All heavy atoms as a GROMACS GRO file, in nm:
protein
  623
    1MET      N    1   2.096  -3.808   6.285
    1MET     CA    2   2.049  -3.671   6.284
    1MET      C    3   2.162  -3.583   6.336
    1MET      O    4   2.233  -3.619   6.429
    1MET     CB    5   1.925  -3.657   6.371
    1MET     CG    6   1.869  -3.518   6.363
    1MET     SD    7   1.708  -3.492   6.440
    1MET     CE    8   1.616  -3.633   6.394
    2TYR      N    9   2.176  -3.466   6.275
    2TYR     CA   10   2.277  -3.372   6.321
    2TYR      C   11   2.233  -3.230   6.289
    2TYR      O   12   2.139  -3.208   6.212
    2TYR     CB   13   2.413  -3.403   6.259
    2TYR     CG   14   2.419  -3.393   6.109
    2TYR    CD1   15   2.456  -3.276   6.046
    2TYR    CD2   16   2.388  -3.504   6.030
    2TYR    CE1   17   2.463  -3.268   5.908
    2TYR    CE2   18   2.396  -3.497   5.892
    2TYR     CZ   19   2.433  -3.379   5.832
    2TYR     OH   20   2.440  -3.372   5.695
    3ALA      N   21   2.300  -3.134   6.350
    3ALA     CA   22   2.272  -2.992   6.327
    3ALA      C   23   2.396  -2.923   6.274
    3ALA      O   24   2.508  -2.954   6.314
    3ALA     CB   25   2.228  -2.925   6.457
    4VAL      N   26   2.373  -2.832   6.181
    4VAL     CA   27   2.478  -2.747   6.128
    4VAL      C   28   2.456  -2.610   6.189
    4VAL      O   29   2.346  -2.555   6.185
    4VAL     CB   30   2.471  -2.739   5.974
    4VAL    CG1   31   2.576  -2.644   5.921
    4VAL    CG2   32   2.487  -2.877   5.914
    5LEU      N   33   2.562  -2.555   6.249
    5LEU     CA   34   2.553  -2.429   6.321
    5LEU      C   35   2.654  -2.331   6.265
    5LEU      O   36   2.770  -2.366   6.244
    5LEU     CB   37   2.583  -2.455   6.470
    5LEU     CG   38   2.599  -2.335   6.562
    5LEU    CD1   39   2.466  -2.267   6.583
    5LEU    CD2   40   2.656  -2.382   6.694
    6ASP      N   41   2.610  -2.208   6.239
    6ASP     CA   42   2.700  -2.102   6.194
    6ASP      C   43   2.678  -1.981   6.284
    6ASP      O   44   2.564  -1.940   6.306
    6ASP     CB   45   2.673  -2.065   6.048
    6ASP     CG   46   2.766  -1.957   5.999
    6ASP    OD1   47   2.888  -1.965   6.026
    6ASP    OD2   48   2.718  -1.862   5.933
    7ILE      N   49   2.786  -1.927   6.336
    7ILE     CA   50   2.779  -1.812   6.426
    7ILE      C   51   2.876  -1.705   6.380
    7ILE      O   52   2.991  -1.735   6.349
    7ILE     CB   53   2.813  -1.852   6.571
    7ILE    CG1   54   2.708  -1.950   6.625
    7ILE    CG2   55   2.823  -1.730   6.661
    7ILE    CD1   56   2.738  -2.001   6.764
    8GLU      N   57   2.829  -1.581   6.375
    8GLU     CA   58   2.915  -1.466   6.352
    8GLU      C   59   2.927  -1.392   6.485
    8GLU      O   60   2.832  -1.388   6.564
    8GLU     CB   61   2.856  -1.372   6.246
    8GLU     CG   62   2.832  -1.437   6.112
    8GLU     CD   63   2.958  -1.486   6.043
    8GLU    OE1   64   3.068  -1.436   6.075
    8GLU    OE2   65   2.946  -1.573   5.956
    9THR      N   66   3.045  -1.336   6.511
    9THR     CA   67   3.068  -1.267   6.638
    9THR      C   68   3.124  -1.127   6.615
    9THR      O   69   3.157  -1.089   6.503
    9THR     CB   70   3.166  -1.344   6.728
    9THR    OG1   71   3.295  -1.344   6.666
    9THR    CG2   72   3.118  -1.487   6.752
   10THR      N   73   3.139  -1.053   6.723
   10THR     CA   74   3.189  -0.916   6.717
   10THR      C   75   3.339  -0.909   6.697
   10THR      O   76   3.393  -0.802   6.671
   10THR     CB   77   3.154  -0.839   6.846
   10THR    OG1   78   3.207  -0.910   6.959
   10THR    CG2   79   3.004  -0.824   6.863
   11GLY      N   80   3.410  -1.019   6.712
   11GLY     CA   81   3.556  -1.021   6.696
   11GLY      C   82   3.612  -1.157   6.727
   11GLY      O   83   3.539  -1.255   6.731
   12GLY      N   84   3.742  -1.163   6.752
   12GLY     CA   85   3.808  -1.291   6.769
   12GLY      C   86   3.869  -1.316   6.905
   12GLY      O   87   3.941  -1.413   6.922
   13LYS      N   88   3.843  -1.232   7.002
   13LYS     CA   89   3.903  -1.251   7.134
   13LYS      C   90   3.817  -1.345   7.218
   13LYS      O   91   3.701  -1.315   7.247
   13LYS     CB   92   3.920  -1.118   7.207
   13LYS     CG   93   4.019  -1.026   7.139
   13LYS     CD   94   4.033  -0.898   7.216
   13LYS     CE   95   4.132  -0.806   7.147
   13LYS     NZ   96   4.140  -0.677   7.212
   14TYR      N   97   3.876  -1.456   7.258
   14TYR     CA   98   3.806  -1.556   7.338
   14TYR      C   99   3.746  -1.492   7.463
   14TYR      O  100   3.811  -1.416   7.534
   14TYR     CB  101   3.902  -1.669   7.378
   14TYR     CG  102   3.843  -1.764   7.478
   14TYR    CD1  103   3.747  -1.856   7.440
   14TYR    CD2  104   3.881  -1.758   7.611
   14TYR    CE1  105   3.690  -1.942   7.531
   14TYR    CE2  106   3.825  -1.844   7.704
   14TYR     CZ  107   3.729  -1.936   7.664
   14TYR     OH  108   3.674  -2.020   7.756
   15ASN      N  109   3.621  -1.522   7.489
   15ASN     CA  110   3.550  -1.482   7.611
   15ASN      C  111   3.529  -1.332   7.624
   15ASN      O  112   3.494  -1.284   7.730
   15ASN     CB  113   3.623  -1.538   7.735
   15ASN     CG  114   3.525  -1.568   7.847
   15ASN    OD1  115   3.407  -1.589   7.823
   15ASN    ND2  116   3.574  -1.571   7.968
   16GLU      N  117   3.553  -1.255   7.516
   16GLU     CA  118   3.531  -1.111   7.521
   16GLU      C  119   3.433  -1.064   7.414
   16GLU      O  120   3.403  -0.946   7.408
   16GLU     CB  121   3.663  -1.036   7.503
   16GLU     CG  122   3.761  -1.056   7.617
   16GLU     CD  123   3.889  -0.977   7.596
   16GLU    OE1  124   3.888  -0.879   7.519
   16GLU    OE2  125   3.990  -1.015   7.657
   17GLU      N  126   3.388  -1.152   7.329
   17GLU     CA  127   3.307  -1.113   7.215
   17GLU      C  128   3.162  -1.157   7.231
   17GLU      O  129   3.130  -1.236   7.319
   17GLU     CB  130   3.365  -1.171   7.086
   17GLU     CG  131   3.511  -1.138   7.064
   17GLU     CD  132   3.542  -0.989   7.052
   17GLU    OE1  133   3.449  -0.908   7.028
   17GLU    OE2  134   3.659  -0.952   7.065
   18GLY      N  135   3.076  -1.104   7.147
   18GLY     CA  136   2.936  -1.139   7.149
   18GLY      C  137   2.891  -1.190   7.013
   18GLY      O  138   2.953  -1.163   6.911
   19ILE      N  139   2.781  -1.262   7.012
   19ILE     CA  140   2.724  -1.316   6.889
   19ILE      C  141   2.647  -1.206   6.817
   19ILE      O  142   2.571  -1.133   6.878
   19ILE     CB  143   2.632  -1.435   6.920
   19ILE    CG1  144   2.714  -1.549   6.981
   19ILE    CG2  145   2.558  -1.482   6.796
   19ILE    CD1  146   2.629  -1.663   7.034
   20THR      N  147   2.666  -1.196   6.683
   20THR     CA  148   2.591  -1.100   6.602
   20THR      C  149   2.491  -1.168   6.510
   20THR      O  150   2.396  -1.106   6.465
   20THR     CB  151   2.686  -1.013   6.517
   20THR    OG1  152   2.764  -1.098   6.434
   20THR    CG2  153   2.774  -0.926   6.603
   21GLU      N  154   2.515  -1.295   6.481
   21GLU     CA  155   2.423  -1.369   6.394
   21GLU      C  156   2.438  -1.518   6.422
   21GLU      O  157   2.548  -1.566   6.448
   21GLU     CB  158   2.455  -1.342   6.246
   21GLU     CG  159   2.359  -1.406   6.150
   21GLU     CD  160   2.388  -1.369   6.006
   21GLU    OE1  161   2.505  -1.346   5.970
   21GLU    OE2  162   2.292  -1.364   5.928
   22ILE      N  163   2.325  -1.589   6.414
   22ILE     CA  164   2.328  -1.733   6.436
   22ILE      C  165   2.233  -1.799   6.336
   22ILE      O  166   2.126  -1.746   6.307
   22ILE     CB  167   2.290  -1.769   6.581
   22ILE    CG1  168   2.309  -1.918   6.608
   22ILE    CG2  169   2.150  -1.724   6.616
   22ILE    CD1  170   2.303  -1.955   6.756
   23ALA      N  171   2.276  -1.912   6.284
   23ALA     CA  172   2.191  -1.993   6.196
   23ALA      C  173   2.212  -2.140   6.232
   23ALA      O  174   2.325  -2.183   6.253
   23ALA     CB  175   2.227  -1.970   6.050
   24ILE      N  176   2.102  -2.213   6.242
   24ILE     CA  177   2.108  -2.355   6.276
   24ILE      C  178   2.013  -2.430   6.184
   24ILE      O  179   1.898  -2.390   6.166
   24ILE     CB  180   2.065  -2.382   6.422
   24ILE    CG1  181   2.143  -2.295   6.519
   24ILE    CG2  182   2.080  -2.529   6.457
   24ILE    CD1  183   2.086  -2.295   6.659
   25TYR      N  184   2.062  -2.539   6.128
   25TYR     CA  185   1.980  -2.627   6.045
   25TYR      C  186   1.993  -2.768   6.100
   25TYR      O  187   2.103  -2.819   6.113
   25TYR     CB  188   2.027  -2.623   5.899
   25TYR     CG  189   2.005  -2.488   5.836
   25TYR    CD1  190   2.100  -2.388   5.848
   25TYR    CD2  191   1.888  -2.460   5.768
   25TYR    CE1  192   2.079  -2.262   5.793
   25TYR    CE2  193   1.866  -2.336   5.712
   25TYR     CZ  194   1.962  -2.238   5.725
   25TYR     OH  195   1.940  -2.113   5.671
   26ARG      N  196   1.880  -2.831   6.132
   26ARG     CA  197   1.881  -2.970   6.178
   26ARG      C  198   1.846  -3.058   6.059
   26ARG      O  199   1.745  -3.036   5.991
   26ARG     CB  200   1.784  -2.990   6.293
   26ARG     CG  201   1.803  -3.126   6.359
   26ARG     CD  202   1.738  -3.137   6.491
   26ARG     NE  203   1.595  -3.114   6.482
   26ARG     CZ  204   1.509  -3.142   6.578
   26ARG    NH1  205   1.551  -3.192   6.692
   26ARG    NH2  206   1.382  -3.117   6.562
   27PHE      N  207   1.928  -3.159   6.039
   27PHE     CA  208   1.921  -3.244   5.921
   27PHE      C  209   1.906  -3.389   5.964
   27PHE      O  210   1.977  -3.435   6.052
   27PHE     CB  211   2.050  -3.224   5.840
   27PHE     CG  212   2.053  -3.287   5.706
   27PHE    CD1  213   1.973  -3.240   5.603
   27PHE    CD2  214   2.139  -3.392   5.681
   27PHE    CE1  215   1.978  -3.298   5.477
   27PHE    CE2  216   2.145  -3.451   5.556
   27PHE     CZ  217   2.063  -3.403   5.454
   28ASP      N  218   1.813  -3.460   5.903
   28ASP     CA  219   1.791  -3.600   5.941
   28ASP      C  220   1.864  -3.699   5.849
   28ASP      O  221   1.843  -3.819   5.858
   28ASP     CB  222   1.642  -3.633   5.946
   28ASP     CG  223   1.575  -3.637   5.809
   28ASP    OD1  224   1.643  -3.614   5.706
   28ASP    OD2  225   1.453  -3.662   5.805
   29GLY      N  226   1.950  -3.649   5.762
   29GLY     CA  227   2.020  -3.734   5.667
   29GLY      C  228   1.957  -3.731   5.529
   29GLY      O  229   2.020  -3.767   5.430
   30GLN      N  230   1.832  -3.687   5.522
   30GLN     CA  231   1.759  -3.678   5.396
   30GLN      C  232   1.717  -3.534   5.365
   30GLN      O  233   1.722  -3.490   5.252
   30GLN     CB  234   1.633  -3.766   5.401
   30GLN     CG  235   1.661  -3.912   5.425
   30GLN     CD  236   1.726  -3.977   5.305
   30GLN    OE1  237   1.694  -3.947   5.191
   30GLN    NE2  238   1.820  -4.067   5.330
   31LYS      N  239   1.673  -3.465   5.471
   31LYS     CA  240   1.622  -3.329   5.450
   31LYS      C  241   1.636  -3.246   5.578
   31LYS      O  242   1.658  -3.299   5.687
   31LYS     CB  243   1.476  -3.334   5.407
   31LYS     CG  244   1.383  -3.394   5.511
   31LYS     CD  245   1.241  -3.404   5.456
   31LYS     CE  246   1.143  -3.453   5.560
   31LYS     NZ  247   1.150  -3.587   5.602
   32ILE      N  248   1.624  -3.116   5.563
   32ILE     CA  249   1.624  -3.025   5.678
   32ILE      C  250   1.490  -3.040   5.748
   32ILE      O  251   1.385  -3.028   5.684
   32ILE     CB  252   1.645  -2.879   5.632
   32ILE    CG1  253   1.783  -2.864   5.571
   32ILE    CG2  254   1.625  -2.782   5.748
   32ILE    CD1  255   1.806  -2.732   5.501
   33ILE      N  256   1.495  -3.067   5.878
   33ILE     CA  257   1.369  -3.086   5.952
   33ILE      C  258   1.338  -2.971   6.046
   33ILE      O  259   1.227  -2.962   6.097
   33ILE     CB  260   1.368  -3.220   6.028
   33ILE    CG1  261   1.482  -3.229   6.126
   33ILE    CG2  262   1.372  -3.336   5.930
   33ILE    CD1  263   1.473  -3.347   6.219
   34ASP      N  264   1.435  -2.884   6.071
   34ASP     CA  265   1.412  -2.766   6.153
   34ASP      C  266   1.521  -2.666   6.122
   34ASP      O  267   1.633  -2.704   6.085
   34ASP     CB  268   1.414  -2.802   6.302
   34ASP     CG  269   1.343  -2.700   6.390
   34ASP    OD1  270   1.293  -2.597   6.336
   34ASP    OD2  271   1.336  -2.721   6.511
   35GLN      N  272   1.489  -2.538   6.136
   35GLN     CA  273   1.589  -2.436   6.112
   35GLN      C  274   1.558  -2.309   6.188
   35GLN      O  275   1.442  -2.283   6.224
   35GLN     CB  276   1.601  -2.406   5.963
   35GLN     CG  277   1.476  -2.346   5.902
   35GLN     CD  278   1.488  -2.330   5.752
   35GLN    OE1  279   1.563  -2.400   5.686
   35GLN    NE2  280   1.413  -2.238   5.696
   36PHE      N  281   1.662  -2.232   6.213
   36PHE     CA  282   1.648  -2.104   6.282
   36PHE      C  283   1.764  -2.016   6.238
   36PHE      O  284   1.878  -2.062   6.230
   36PHE     CB  285   1.654  -2.124   6.434
   36PHE     CG  286   1.657  -1.995   6.510
   36PHE    CD1  287   1.542  -1.922   6.530
   36PHE    CD2  288   1.776  -1.946   6.560
   36PHE    CE1  289   1.546  -1.802   6.600
   36PHE    CE2  290   1.781  -1.828   6.631
   36PHE     CZ  291   1.665  -1.755   6.651
   37SER      N  292   1.735  -1.890   6.211
   37SER     CA  293   1.842  -1.793   6.186
   37SER      C  294   1.795  -1.656   6.232
   37SER      O  295   1.676  -1.623   6.220
   37SER     CB  296   1.883  -1.792   6.039
   37SER     OG  297   1.780  -1.741   5.959
   38SER      N  298   1.889  -1.579   6.285
   38SER     CA  299   1.855  -1.447   6.337
   38SER      C  300   1.981  -1.364   6.357
   38SER      O  301   2.087  -1.417   6.391
   38SER     CB  302   1.784  -1.462   6.472
   38SER     OG  303   1.753  -1.335   6.526
   39LEU      N  304   1.967  -1.234   6.334
   39LEU     CA  305   2.068  -1.142   6.383
   39LEU      C  306   2.052  -1.138   6.534
   39LEU      O  307   1.943  -1.161   6.587
   39LEU     CB  308   2.048  -1.003   6.324
   39LEU     CG  309   2.077  -0.990   6.174
   39LEU    CD1  310   2.035  -0.852   6.125
   39LEU    CD2  311   2.223  -1.015   6.144
   40ILE      N  312   2.158  -1.107   6.607
   40ILE     CA  313   2.157  -1.102   6.753
   40ILE      C  314   2.221  -0.972   6.797
   40ILE      O  315   2.328  -0.935   6.747
   40ILE     CB  316   2.235  -1.220   6.814
   40ILE    CG1  317   2.181  -1.355   6.765
   40ILE    CG2  318   2.238  -1.213   6.967
   40ILE    CD1  319   2.044  -1.392   6.814
   41ASN      N  320   2.159  -0.902   6.890
   41ASN     CA  321   2.218  -0.781   6.947
   41ASN      C  322   2.323  -0.823   7.050
   41ASN      O  323   2.289  -0.876   7.155
   41ASN     CB  324   2.110  -0.696   7.014
   41ASN     CG  325   2.164  -0.566   7.067
   41ASN    OD1  326   2.281  -0.554   7.100
   41ASN    ND2  327   2.077  -0.467   7.078
   42PRO      N  328   2.453  -0.799   7.020
   42PRO     CA  329   2.558  -0.847   7.110
   42PRO      C  330   2.582  -0.757   7.232
   42PRO      O  331   2.660  -0.792   7.319
   42PRO     CB  332   2.681  -0.847   7.020
   42PRO     CG  333   2.656  -0.733   6.928
   42PRO     CD  334   2.507  -0.735   6.902
   43GLU      N  335   2.515  -0.643   7.235
   43GLU     CA  336   2.529  -0.547   7.345
   43GLU      C  337   2.674  -0.501   7.364
   43GLU      O  338   2.718  -0.475   7.475
   43GLU     CB  339   2.474  -0.604   7.475
   43GLU     CG  340   2.329  -0.645   7.465
   43GLU     CD  341   2.273  -0.695   7.595
   43GLU    OE1  342   2.224  -0.612   7.674
   43GLU    OE2  343   2.281  -0.818   7.619
   44ARG      N  344   2.748  -0.494   7.253
   44ARG     CA  345   2.885  -0.444   7.252
   44ARG      C  346   2.920  -0.404   7.110
   44ARG      O  347   2.849  -0.436   7.017
   44ARG     CB  348   2.983  -0.545   7.309
   44ARG     CG  349   2.993  -0.672   7.227
   44ARG     CD  350   3.072  -0.779   7.295
   44ARG     NE  351   2.992  -0.827   7.407
   44ARG     CZ  352   3.038  -0.893   7.511
   44ARG    NH1  353   3.164  -0.924   7.518
   44ARG    NH2  354   2.960  -0.932   7.609
   45GLU      N  355   3.032  -0.336   7.096
   45GLU     CA  356   3.075  -0.290   6.965
   45GLU      C  357   3.126  -0.405   6.878
   45GLU      O  358   3.174  -0.506   6.930
   45GLU     CB  359   3.186  -0.186   6.980
   45GLU     CG  360   3.138  -0.056   7.041
   45GLU     CD  361   3.248   0.049   7.046
   45GLU    OE1  362   3.342   0.043   6.963
   45GLU    OE2  363   3.238   0.136   7.132
   46ILE      N  364   3.115  -0.386   6.748
   46ILE     CA  365   3.168  -0.483   6.652
   46ILE      C  366   3.299  -0.427   6.598
   46ILE      O  367   3.305  -0.312   6.555
   46ILE     CB  368   3.070  -0.504   6.535
   46ILE    CG1  369   2.932  -0.544   6.586
   46ILE    CG2  370   3.124  -0.608   6.438
   46ILE    CD1  371   2.825  -0.541   6.479
   47GLN      N  372   3.402  -0.509   6.598
   47GLN     CA  373   3.530  -0.465   6.546
   47GLN      C  374   3.516  -0.428   6.398
   47GLN      O  375   3.447  -0.497   6.324
   47GLN     CB  376   3.635  -0.574   6.564
   47GLN     CG  377   3.669  -0.603   6.708
   47GLN     CD  378   3.773  -0.712   6.721
   47GLN    OE1  379   3.847  -0.744   6.629
   47GLN    NE2  380   3.778  -0.771   6.840
   48PRO      N  381   3.580  -0.319   6.354
   48PRO     CA  382   3.570  -0.275   6.214
   48PRO      C  383   3.605  -0.386   6.114
   48PRO      O  384   3.538  -0.400   6.011
   48PRO     CB  385   3.669  -0.160   6.206
   48PRO     CG  386   3.676  -0.106   6.345
   48PRO     CD  387   3.660  -0.226   6.435
   49PHE      N  388   3.707  -0.466   6.146
   49PHE     CA  389   3.744  -0.576   6.057
   49PHE      C  390   3.627  -0.672   6.038
   49PHE      O  391   3.600  -0.718   5.927
   49PHE     CB  392   3.865  -0.651   6.114
   49PHE     CG  393   3.891  -0.782   6.045
   49PHE    CD1  394   3.952  -0.785   5.920
   49PHE    CD2  395   3.853  -0.902   6.103
   49PHE    CE1  396   3.975  -0.906   5.855
   49PHE    CE2  397   3.874  -1.022   6.038
   49PHE     CZ  398   3.936  -1.024   5.914
   50VAL      N  399   3.557  -0.702   6.145
   50VAL     CA  400   3.444  -0.796   6.140
   50VAL      C  401   3.329  -0.734   6.061
   50VAL      O  402   3.262  -0.803   5.985
   50VAL     CB  403   3.401  -0.838   6.281
   50VAL    CG1  404   3.275  -0.923   6.277
   50VAL    CG2  405   3.513  -0.913   6.350
   51GLN      N  406   3.306  -0.605   6.077
   51GLN     CA  407   3.201  -0.538   6.000
   51GLN      C  408   3.228  -0.550   5.850
   51GLN      O  409   3.137  -0.579   5.773
   51GLN     CB  410   3.192  -0.390   6.038
   51GLN     CG  411   3.134  -0.369   6.177
   51GLN     CD  412   3.120  -0.223   6.210
   51GLN    OE1  413   3.059  -0.148   6.134
   51GLN    NE2  414   3.176  -0.181   6.322
   52ARG      N  415   3.352  -0.530   5.810
   52ARG     CA  416   3.387  -0.543   5.668
   52ARG      C  417   3.375  -0.688   5.621
   52ARG      O  418   3.329  -0.715   5.510
   52ARG     CB  419   3.529  -0.490   5.643
   52ARG     CG  420   3.540  -0.339   5.655
   52ARG     CD  421   3.676  -0.288   5.609
   52ARG     NE  422   3.790  -0.344   5.683
   52ARG     CZ  423   3.836  -0.301   5.799
   52ARG    NH1  424   3.776  -0.198   5.859
   52ARG    NH2  425   3.940  -0.358   5.858
   53LEU      N  426   3.415  -0.781   5.705
   53LEU     CA  427   3.413  -0.922   5.670
   53LEU      C  428   3.271  -0.977   5.655
   53LEU      O  429   3.238  -1.047   5.560
   53LEU     CB  430   3.489  -1.004   5.776
   53LEU     CG  431   3.496  -1.154   5.756
   53LEU    CD1  432   3.580  -1.187   5.634
   53LEU    CD2  433   3.554  -1.219   5.880
   54THR      N  434   3.184  -0.944   5.750
   54THR     CA  435   3.049  -1.001   5.753
   54THR      C  436   2.942  -0.913   5.691
   54THR      O  437   2.835  -0.961   5.656
   54THR     CB  438   3.005  -1.031   5.898
   54THR    OG1  439   2.994  -0.908   5.970
   54THR    CG2  440   3.103  -1.124   5.967
   55GLY      N  441   2.969  -0.782   5.685
   55GLY     CA  442   2.867  -0.689   5.637
   55GLY      C  443   2.764  -0.655   5.743
   55GLY      O  444   2.667  -0.586   5.717
   56ILE      N  445   2.785  -0.703   5.865
   56ILE     CA  446   2.694  -0.676   5.975
   56ILE      C  447   2.744  -0.553   6.051
   56ILE      O  448   2.860  -0.548   6.091
   56ILE     CB  449   2.684  -0.796   6.071
   56ILE    CG1  450   2.630  -0.918   5.996
   56ILE    CG2  451   2.596  -0.763   6.192
   56ILE    CD1  452   2.637  -1.048   6.075
   57ASN      N  453   2.655  -0.455   6.071
   57ASN     CA  454   2.696  -0.334   6.144
   57ASN      C  455   2.599  -0.307   6.259
   57ASN      O  456   2.495  -0.372   6.271
   57ASN     CB  457   2.705  -0.214   6.050
   57ASN     CG  458   2.572  -0.180   5.986
   57ASN    OD1  459   2.472  -0.161   6.054
   57ASN    ND2  460   2.569  -0.174   5.853
   58ALA      N  461   2.636  -0.212   6.343
   58ALA     CA  462   2.560  -0.182   6.464
   58ALA      C  463   2.416  -0.141   6.434
   58ALA      O  464   2.324  -0.178   6.508
   58ALA     CB  465   2.630  -0.073   6.545
   59LYS      N  466   2.393  -0.067   6.326
   59LYS     CA  467   2.256  -0.026   6.291
   59LYS      C  468   2.166  -0.146   6.267
   59LYS      O  469   2.048  -0.144   6.301
   59LYS     CB  470   2.258   0.061   6.165
   59LYS     CG  471   2.288   0.204   6.188
   59LYS     CD  472   2.271   0.279   6.057
   59LYS     CE  473   2.283   0.429   6.080
   59LYS     NZ  474   2.265   0.503   5.954
   60MET      N  475   2.221  -0.250   6.207
   60MET     CA  476   2.144  -0.370   6.177
   60MET      C  477   2.100  -0.444   6.303
   60MET      O  478   2.005  -0.521   6.300
   60MET     CB  479   2.226  -0.464   6.089
   60MET     CG  480   2.261  -0.409   5.954
   60MET     SD  481   2.382  -0.509   5.867
   60MET     CE  482   2.291  -0.660   5.840
   61LEU      N  483   2.172  -0.423   6.412
   61LEU     CA  484   2.150  -0.501   6.534
   61LEU      C  485   2.072  -0.428   6.642
   61LEU      O  486   2.038  -0.487   6.744
   61LEU     CB  487   2.286  -0.546   6.590
   61LEU     CG  488   2.373  -0.625   6.492
   61LEU    CD1  489   2.507  -0.656   6.554
   61LEU    CD2  490   2.302  -0.750   6.445
   62ILE      N  491   2.041  -0.302   6.620
   62ILE     CA  492   1.972  -0.221   6.722
   62ILE      C  493   1.844  -0.288   6.770
   62ILE      O  494   1.818  -0.297   6.890
   62ILE     CB  495   1.943  -0.079   6.671
   62ILE    CG1  496   2.074  -0.002   6.658
   62ILE    CG2  497   1.846  -0.007   6.762
   62ILE    CD1  498   2.059   0.133   6.590
   63ASN      N  499   1.762  -0.336   6.679
   63ASN     CA  500   1.634  -0.397   6.716
   63ASN      C  501   1.636  -0.549   6.715
   63ASN      O  502   1.533  -0.613   6.732
   63ASN     CB  503   1.523  -0.347   6.622
   63ASN     CG  504   1.499  -0.199   6.640
   63ASN    OD1  505   1.493  -0.149   6.751
   63ASN    ND2  506   1.489  -0.128   6.530
   64ALA      N  507   1.755  -0.608   6.695
   64ALA     CA  508   1.767  -0.754   6.696
   64ALA      C  509   1.752  -0.805   6.840
   64ALA      O  510   1.784  -0.734   6.936
   64ALA     CB  511   1.903  -0.794   6.640
   65PRO      N  512   1.704  -0.928   6.856
   65PRO     CA  513   1.692  -0.984   6.992
   65PRO      C  514   1.830  -1.007   7.054
   65PRO      O  515   1.929  -1.026   6.983
   65PRO     CB  516   1.620  -1.117   6.969
   65PRO     CG  517   1.651  -1.153   6.828
   65PRO     CD  518   1.664  -1.025   6.754
   66LYS      N  519   1.833  -1.004   7.184
   66LYS     CA  520   1.955  -1.041   7.258
   66LYS      C  521   1.958  -1.195   7.264
   66LYS      O  522   1.855  -1.260   7.248
   66LYS     CB  523   1.953  -0.979   7.396
   66LYS     CG  524   1.962  -0.826   7.388
   66LYS     CD  525   1.940  -0.761   7.522
   66LYS     CE  526   1.953  -0.612   7.516
   66LYS     NZ  527   1.858  -0.543   7.430
   67PHE      N  528   2.077  -1.251   7.287
   67PHE     CA  529   2.088  -1.396   7.281
   67PHE      C  530   1.993  -1.466   7.378
   67PHE      O  531   1.931  -1.565   7.343
   67PHE     CB  532   2.232  -1.444   7.305
   67PHE     CG  533   2.244  -1.592   7.287
   67PHE    CD1  534   2.247  -1.648   7.161
   67PHE    CD2  535   2.246  -1.677   7.397
   67PHE    CE1  536   2.255  -1.785   7.144
   67PHE    CE2  537   2.254  -1.814   7.381
   67PHE     CZ  538   2.258  -1.868   7.253
   68TYR      N  539   1.980  -1.414   7.500
   68TYR     CA  540   1.893  -1.480   7.597
   68TYR      C  541   1.749  -1.488   7.548
   68TYR      O  542   1.673  -1.576   7.590
   68TYR     CB  543   1.902  -1.414   7.735
   68TYR     CG  544   1.832  -1.280   7.746
   68TYR    CD1  545   1.697  -1.272   7.775
   68TYR    CD2  546   1.902  -1.161   7.729
   68TYR    CE1  547   1.632  -1.150   7.785
   68TYR    CE2  548   1.840  -1.039   7.740
   68TYR     CZ  549   1.704  -1.033   7.767
   68TYR     OH  550   1.641  -0.912   7.778
   69GLU      N  551   1.711  -1.400   7.455
   69GLU     CA  552   1.576  -1.402   7.403
   69GLU      C  553   1.554  -1.512   7.299
   69GLU      O  554   1.438  -1.549   7.272
   69GLU     CB  555   1.541  -1.265   7.341
   69GLU     CG  556   1.539  -1.153   7.443
   69GLU     CD  557   1.519  -1.017   7.381
   69GLU    OE1  558   1.609  -0.972   7.306
   69GLU    OE2  559   1.413  -0.955   7.409
   70VAL      N  560   1.660  -1.565   7.242
   70VAL     CA  561   1.646  -1.672   7.143
   70VAL      C  562   1.707  -1.803   7.194
   70VAL      O  563   1.697  -1.906   7.125
   70VAL     CB  564   1.709  -1.634   7.008
   70VAL    CG1  565   1.642  -1.511   6.951
   70VAL    CG2  566   1.858  -1.616   7.018
   71ALA      N  567   1.767  -1.803   7.309
   71ALA     CA  568   1.838  -1.921   7.360
   71ALA      C  569   1.749  -2.044   7.369
   71ALA      O  570   1.794  -2.155   7.335
   71ALA     CB  571   1.900  -1.890   7.496
   72LYS      N  572   1.626  -2.030   7.410
   72LYS     CA  573   1.537  -2.145   7.421
   72LYS      C  574   1.517  -2.211   7.284
   72LYS      O  575   1.522  -2.334   7.273
   72LYS     CB  576   1.401  -2.104   7.480
   72LYS     CG  577   1.307  -2.221   7.497
   72LYS     CD  578   1.175  -2.179   7.558
   72LYS     CE  579   1.084  -2.300   7.568
   72LYS     NZ  580   0.951  -2.266   7.614
   73ARG      N  581   1.500  -2.130   7.182
   73ARG     CA  582   1.481  -2.184   7.046
   73ARG      C  583   1.608  -2.255   6.998
   73ARG      O  584   1.601  -2.362   6.936
   73ARG     CB  585   1.444  -2.072   6.950
   73ARG     CG  586   1.425  -2.117   6.808
   73ARG     CD  587   1.297  -2.199   6.792
   73ARG     NE  588   1.284  -2.235   6.651
   73ARG     CZ  589   1.277  -2.360   6.606
   73ARG    NH1  590   1.279  -2.461   6.691
   73ARG    NH2  591   1.266  -2.385   6.479
   74VAL      N  592   1.723  -2.199   7.031
   74VAL     CA  593   1.852  -2.262   6.995
   74VAL      C  594   1.862  -2.398   7.060
   74VAL      O  595   1.900  -2.497   6.996
   74VAL     CB  596   1.970  -2.170   7.034
   74VAL    CG1  597   2.102  -2.242   7.022
   74VAL    CG2  598   1.969  -2.043   6.950
   75ILE      N  599   1.829  -2.407   7.186
   75ILE     CA  600   1.835  -2.534   7.261
   75ILE      C  601   1.737  -2.636   7.200
   75ILE      O  602   1.770  -2.754   7.188
   75ILE     CB  603   1.802  -2.513   7.410
   75ILE    CG1  604   1.901  -2.420   7.474
   75ILE    CG2  605   1.791  -2.646   7.484
   75ILE    CD1  606   2.037  -2.476   7.494
   76GLU      N  607   1.619  -2.591   7.159
   76GLU     CA  608   1.521  -2.682   7.101
   76GLU      C  609   1.573  -2.751   6.975
   76GLU      O  610   1.544  -2.868   6.952
   76GLU     CB  611   1.393  -2.606   7.066
   76GLU     CG  612   1.312  -2.562   7.186
   76GLU     CD  613   1.199  -2.468   7.149
   76GLU    OE1  614   1.188  -2.425   7.032
   76GLU    OE2  615   1.121  -2.436   7.240
   77ILE      N  616   1.645  -2.676   6.895
   77ILE     CA  617   1.696  -2.734   6.771
   77ILE      C  618   1.810  -2.830   6.802
   77ILE      O  619   1.819  -2.935   6.746
   77ILE     CB  620   1.742  -2.624   6.673
   77ILE    CG1  621   1.620  -2.544   6.628
   77ILE    CG2  622   1.813  -2.683   6.552
   77ILE    CD1  623   1.651  -2.429   6.538
   0.00000   0.00000   0.00000
C-alpha cells in the first residue's frame, strides 16, 4: 500500500512558503482506497510566477481551509 501526494505552494523558497493545494490518493496496488484534495489558505501571498503556473490565485483561497484545519485528514490517509 502506498500514497501519492501532490502539493502546490506559494513559491519555491524553502521554509518561507505555504501550501495552496493538496491532493492525496491511497492505493492498495489494485485500486484507490482513500483520497483527499483541497485548496488551502496559505495565509500569505502567492508569487506571480506560481499563480501563472498553477492557475491558483488569492481569490480562490479566501474561503479555503487553513492547513491545520485539514491536517488530521491528511494524517489519516
